C-alpha positions, 0 to 999 in steps of 0.5 A: 089391656095388660091382663089380656096380653098376659093371657094371650087373648090377642088373636094374633098371639093366640093363633101362634100354635103348634096346630097347623090349622092355626085354631084352638084345641080343647087344651093349651099351655102358655109359656110353661106358666099356665094352661087353658081349657075350653069347656062348654063355650067358655075358656078358663085360663089358669096362670101362675107365673111372674107378673100374675096374681100369685105367691108374692115370691113368684109374682115379683121374681124374689127367689135367687134362681128366678128373675122377674122377666115375663118368660122366666118360667121357660128356663125351668123344667118344672114351674110351681106356685101355690096360687094361680090367677084365673080368667074365664072368657066366652069363646064365641063372644067378646067378654068374660066372667067378671069378678065382683068380689075384687073390690074394683068398681065394676068388677075385675077381669081376673080372679087372683090368688086362687087355691087349687081347690078354687080352680077345681071348683071353677072347672067343675062349675063350667063342666056341670053348670055352664050352657052355651049362651047362659050366664054363670057369673053368679055361680063363679062369684059364689065359689070365689068368696 
């Protein structure tokens, strides 16, 4: 459940938005440390802040000007990391694409320590191969080897 909170999957938090309708748009940013995009029935969440599976100095707040609070990224005009944590979930469902390369029995809900190239390939896979109701688990896991 901790990861779900980090990626704002809780319906009450997800509806806290600048949109009057309270709904979700195709793009969103989250606490100045990540973003999400809705593509072909999937939502890809790319997070790179304190507490995410990213560069260790970012994840644990080990820089002099950074603390390890969840929202520390809000104190900076530009927040950066070399690696990102990714979650891909199904917009009209109750599930996500599982990471079967994580070493976690049964898989993991996130893909950690992803390079920019890996994230770009995930987005390309969603844009070019995903069909609503289809299963892209195998394709995503091939990218993340």
